[in-house]
One Martini backbone bead per residue (centre of mass of N, CA, C, O) as a GRO file, in nm:
protein
   94
    1MET     BB    1   3.749  13.840   6.951
    2MET     BB    2   3.975  13.603   7.003
    3ALA     BB    3   4.036  13.286   6.953
    4ARG     BB    4   4.130  13.021   7.134
    5VAL     BB    5   4.393  12.799   7.098
    6LYS     BB    6   4.419  12.469   7.171
    7GLU     BB    7   4.727  12.326   7.294
    8ASP     BB    8   4.833  12.016   7.290
    9TRP     BB    9   5.000  11.763   7.375
   10HIS     BB   10   5.227  11.568   7.165
   11LEU     BB   11   5.297  11.225   7.131
   12ASP     BB   12   5.503  11.035   6.954
   13LYS     BB   13   5.512  10.679   6.902
   14SER     BB   14   5.744  10.705   6.736
   15VAL     BB   15   6.067  10.586   6.623
   16SER     BB   16   6.362  10.693   6.540
   17VAL     BB   17   6.670  10.626   6.414
   18GLY     BB   18   6.820  10.842   6.577
   19HIS     BB   19   6.739  10.742   6.858
   20ILE     BB   20   6.858  10.460   6.838
   21LEU     BB   21   7.152  10.544   6.777
   22THR     BB   22   7.193  10.717   7.026
   23THR     BB   23   7.138  10.496   7.236
   24ILE     BB   24   7.355  10.298   7.142
   25THR     BB   25   7.591  10.493   7.177
   26LEU     BB   26   7.556  10.548   7.481
   27VAL     BB   27   7.581  10.257   7.573
   28ALA     BB   28   7.861  10.203   7.448
   29MET     BB   29   8.006  10.428   7.604
   30ALA     BB   30   7.942  10.327   7.889
   31VAL     BB   31   8.076  10.050   7.858
   32GLY     BB   32   8.357  10.155   7.778
   33ALA     BB   33   8.405  10.324   8.031
   34PHE     BB   34   8.377  10.093   8.234
   35TYR     BB   35   8.602   9.915   8.120
   36SER     BB   36   8.828  10.122   8.143
   37LEU     BB   37   8.801  10.162   8.448
   38SER     BB   38   8.843   9.867   8.526
   39THR     BB   39   9.126   9.839   8.406
   40ARG     BB   40   9.261  10.068   8.566
   41LEU     BB   41   9.197   9.951   8.845
   42ALA     BB   42   9.357   9.689   8.812
   43VAL     BB   43   9.632   9.825   8.776
   44VAL     BB   44   9.635   9.973   9.046
   45GLU     BB   45   9.611   9.724   9.225
   46ASP     BB   46   9.875   9.593   9.132
   47LYS     BB   47  10.061   9.826   9.217
   48ILE     BB   48   9.988   9.820   9.516
   49LEU     BB   49  10.085   9.532   9.571
   50ILE     BB   50  10.379   9.585   9.493
   51ILE     BB   51  10.430   9.810   9.697
   52LEU     BB   52  10.363   9.646   9.951
   53ASP     BB   53  10.579   9.433   9.910
   54ASN     BB   54  10.820   9.625   9.908
   55GLN     BB   55  10.764   9.751  10.187
   56THR     BB   56  10.791   9.489  10.346
   57ARG     BB   57  11.086   9.440  10.273
   58ILE     BB   58  11.198   9.704  10.382
   59ASP     BB   59  11.100   9.668  10.673
   60SER     BB   60  11.259   9.410  10.729
   61ALA     BB   61  11.538   9.528  10.676
   62GLN     BB   62  11.516   9.756  10.887
   63ASP     BB   63  11.474   9.576  11.129
   64ALA     BB   64  11.743   9.426  11.107
   65THR     BB   65  11.921   9.678  11.122
   66LEU     BB   66  11.819   9.776  11.398
   67ILE     BB   67  11.902   9.530  11.560
   68GLN     BB   68  12.203   9.550  11.490
   69PHE     BB   69  12.246   9.837  11.596
   70ARG     BB   70  12.171   9.778  11.890
   71SER     BB   71  12.386   9.565  11.936
   72ASP     BB   72  12.627   9.745  11.871
   73MET     BB   73  12.568   9.960  12.087
   74ARG     BB   74  12.585   9.771  12.328
   75ASP     BB   75  12.877   9.681  12.279
   76MET     BB   76  13.000   9.968  12.286
   77THR     BB   77  12.908  10.037  12.572
   78ILE     BB   78  13.053   9.810  12.716
   79ASP     BB   79  13.336   9.888  12.616
   80LEU     BB   80  13.334  10.178  12.728
   81ASN     BB   81  13.292  10.102  13.023
   82SER     BB   82  13.549   9.937  13.050
   83LYS     BB   83  13.746  10.168  12.984
   84LEU     BB   84  13.652  10.360  13.208
   85ASP     BB   85  13.719  10.171  13.439
   86THR     BB   86  14.020  10.157  13.381
   87ILE     BB   87  14.078  10.459  13.407
   88MET     BB   88  13.967  10.493  13.693
   89THR     BB   89  14.156  10.291  13.826
   90HIS     BB   90  14.423  10.437  13.750
   91LEU     BB   91  14.352  10.710  13.888
   92LEU     BB   92  14.303  10.593  14.180
   93ASP     BB   93  14.590  10.453  14.214
   94GLU     BB   94  14.773  10.724  14.204
   0.00000   0.00000   0.00000
């Protein structure tokens, strides 16, 4: 019979330069990605604020236009009713 060779796990306690460089590179890339994402998020937030401000202005202008339109329609309805009353009065008098 063959003798079994027992192979234990062995962890080397030394750290190679490659591991250090890889770790530094990964950390630098993570920080760069976070900074880039943070910058892009800030730009998007600014654009959203600008859009909201513009939309508020548009809404205010539309509200004013709608109020004016309602007033004009009310005036036109009153005028139309007056004219119809005049026509009805002339038709009934004949």
